[in-house]
Steps between C-alpha positions, in 0.01 A plus 500: 500500500628845409564749776379857461636797690319800645614863501637483859696184419653653186579823686686304765675288235636806315539716811271780386180636649163362391402823326813479283392154385151628417642803316733288287216266405269791413774666292556177310855457625429170676287214374214386719136407469191625673208318645261782569698746711757246611840482332669161472842396376579159357848344500553612141419859601757489780763364263419773246543767769832349609622472140391855431745655743561849368372427150216691340150382597316241297185634342211259489184595316177527695349227287781259593459589867125435485553167324757391760279610791208303358716186475634540853155558651398156378772331705358287781693699760306821431181372338198555718 
């Protein structure tokens, strides 16, 4: 089963405040997915952030984000 991380967990992992994590996701600098108002990070998102380092942010289209969110919402972990 895949483990997903919350904003506080990612903030602690990268030693930044929670608002910084939210800002970077909203600006499109960090990959993440939303389930309603909640932000979640998968292992591939964490690896992308680590690999990014000081590189320019990856730009993901809104359509791709929506498609990915829809797929992730159907996972048994988050399905209601």
